[in-house]
C-alpha positions in Angstrom: 76.9 -52.3 5.8 79.0 -49.3 4.9 79.8 -48.1 8.4 83.2 -46.4 9.1 85.6 -48.8 10.7 86.3 -46.5 13.7 82.6 -46.0 14.5 81.0 -47.5 17.6 77.7 -49.1 16.9 74.5 -48.2 18.7 71.8 -50.9 18.6 68.3 -50.3 20.0 66.7 -53.5 18.6 67.7 -57.0 17.8 66.0 -56.5 14.5 68.9 -54.2 13.5 71.3 -57.1 14.2 69.1 -59.4 12.1 69.0 -57.0 9.2 72.8 -56.6 9.2 73.6 -60.3 9.4 71.0 -61.1 6.8 72.8 -58.9 4.3 76.4 -59.3 5.4 76.6 -62.8 7.0 76.3 -64.3 10.5 79.6 -62.6 11.8 78.9 -59.2 10.2 79.8 -57.4 13.5 83.1 -59.2 14.1 85.3 -57.1 16.3 83.0 -54.1 16.4 82.1 -52.4 19.7 78.3 -52.1 20.1 76.3 -50.3 22.8 73.0 -52.1 23.1 69.7 -51.1 24.6 69.2 -54.4 26.4 70.6 -57.8 27.1 68.7 -59.6 24.3 70.0 -57.1 21.7 73.5 -57.4 23.2 73.3 -61.2 23.0 72.4 -61.1 19.3 75.1 -58.6 18.6 77.7 -60.8 20.4 76.5 -63.8 18.3 77.3 -61.7 15.3 80.8 -61.1 16.6 80.5 -57.7 18.4 82.0 -56.7 21.7 78.9 -55.5 23.6 77.9 -53.2 26.4 74.2 -53.4 27.5 72.3 -50.5 29.0 69.9 -53.2 30.4 66.8 -51.1 29.8 65.4 -48.4 27.7 66.6 -45.8 25.2 66.9 -43.4 28.2 69.2 -45.9 29.9 71.3 -46.3 26.7 71.5 -42.5 26.4 72.8 -42.2 30.0 75.4 -45.0 29.3 76.6 -43.3 26.1 76.8 -39.9 27.8 78.8 -41.4 30.7 81.2 -43.4 28.5 81.5 -41.0 25.5 83.0 -43.9 23.4 83.7 -41.8 20.2 82.0 -41.6 16.8 78.7 -43.4 16.9 76.5 -45.0 14.2 73.0 -45.9 15.3 71.6 -48.8 13.2 67.9 -48.5 13.4 64.4 -48.9 11.9 62.9 -46.5 9.5 60.5 -45.3 12.2 62.5 -44.8 15.3 61.8 -43.3 18.7 63.8 -41.5 21.3 65.8 -39.1 19.0 69.0 -40.7 20.3 71.6 -39.3 17.9 70.3 -35.8 17.9 70.3 -35.8 21.7 73.8 -37.1 21.8 74.9 -34.5 19.3 73.5 -31.8 21.5 75.8 -33.1 24.2 78.9 -32.9 21.9 79.0 -36.6 20.8 79.5 -37.2 17.1 77.0 -39.6 15.6 74.8 -40.6 12.6 71.9 -42.8 11.9 71.6 -45.6 9.4 68.2 -47.1 8.6 68.8 -50.9 8.2 65.3 -52.2 8.5 61.6 -51.3 8.2 58.9 -52.3 10.6 55.8 -53.5 8.8 52.5 -52.9 10.4 50.4 -56.0 10.4 46.6 -55.7 10.4 44.7 -57.6 13.1 43.4 -61.0 12.1 39.6 -61.4 11.9 39.9 -63.5 15.1 41.7 -60.7 16.9 39.1 -58.2 15.8 36.3 -60.6 16.9 37.9 -60.9 20.4 38.5 -57.2 20.7 34.8 -56.5 19.9 33.5 -59.3 22.1 32.4 -59.4 25.7 35.1 -61.6 27.2 38.2 -60.2 28.8 41.3 -59.9 26.6 44.9 -59.5 27.7 46.7 -57.5 25.1 50.5 -57.3 25.3 52.1 -54.4 23.5 55.8 -54.5 22.8 56.3 -51.0 21.3 54.7 -47.6 21.3 54.0 -48.1 17.6 52.1 -51.3 18.1 50.3 -49.7 21.0 49.2 -46.8 18.8 47.9 -49.2 16.2 46.0 -51.2 18.8 44.5 -48.0 20.4 43.1 -47.0 17.0 41.0 -50.2 16.7 37.3 -50.4 17.6 37.5 -52.1 21.0 34.4 -53.0 23.1 35.8 -56.0 25.0 37.1 -55.5 28.5 40.8 -55.3 27.6 43.7 -55.4 30.0 46.8 -53.9 28.5 50.3 -55.2 29.3 52.9 -52.7 28.0 56.6 -53.1 27.7 57.3 -49.4 28.6 55.6 -46.3 29.8 55.8 -45.0 26.2 53.7 -47.9 25.0 51.3 -47.7 28.0 50.5 -44.0 27.4 48.2 -44.8 24.4 45.7 -46.4 26.8 45.6 -44.0 29.7 42.1 -43.6 30.9 40.7 -46.2 28.5 41.7 -49.6 29.8 43.4 -51.1 32.8 47.1 -50.9 31.9 50.2 -52.4 33.6 53.8 -51.8 32.6 56.5 -54.5 32.7 59.1 -54.2 35.5 61.8 -54.3 32.8 61.5 -53.7 29.0 62.1 -57.3 28.0 60.3 -60.4 26.9 60.7 -62.2 30.2 59.1 -59.4 32.2 56.3 -59.2 29.7 55.7 -62.9 29.9 55.5 -62.7 33.7 53.1 -59.8 33.6 50.9 -61.4 30.9 50.7 -64.7 32.8 49.9 -62.9 36.1 47.2 -60.9 34.4 45.7 -64.1 32.8 45.7 -65.7 36.2 43.6 -62.8 37.6 40.9 -62.7 35.0 37.4 -63.4 36.1 
């Protein structure tokens, strides 16, 4: 990872930490300061040696934290297909930063079983963990009574007016699990 030594890292996904440590070793972030979107990402970055600050939420929360702290030159380690335009928005506020693509998200086609369920007549609870996966799901032919559980409003928006949709209280796996289990308990 060729990132200037004085740069503060910005991490919006644990996948970025995984990509960096896969290429540079398990302590690849040793001593680096990393601003992280949420607690899971911060925990992964800390395991890789970083000193972390968590926004405990969304990209918007991270943006607010970075605007408040103005920690210096930033490098956002991100996916090929990102959301939120974080660095351009920070630059507009006078904060120097750049983006580095460190991983790619691969779309996975639905399994034949998933397609069968989505085209059946029994209720389906469909958790969506990103706007990109939500968009992909929304493009499928769905005739089943689907209940969407979305990690964020950005993921939920793909289903407005089509299916009952609930958004997790927090954008993390624990809140998604709670919501999915609650929805499953209420199916008839």
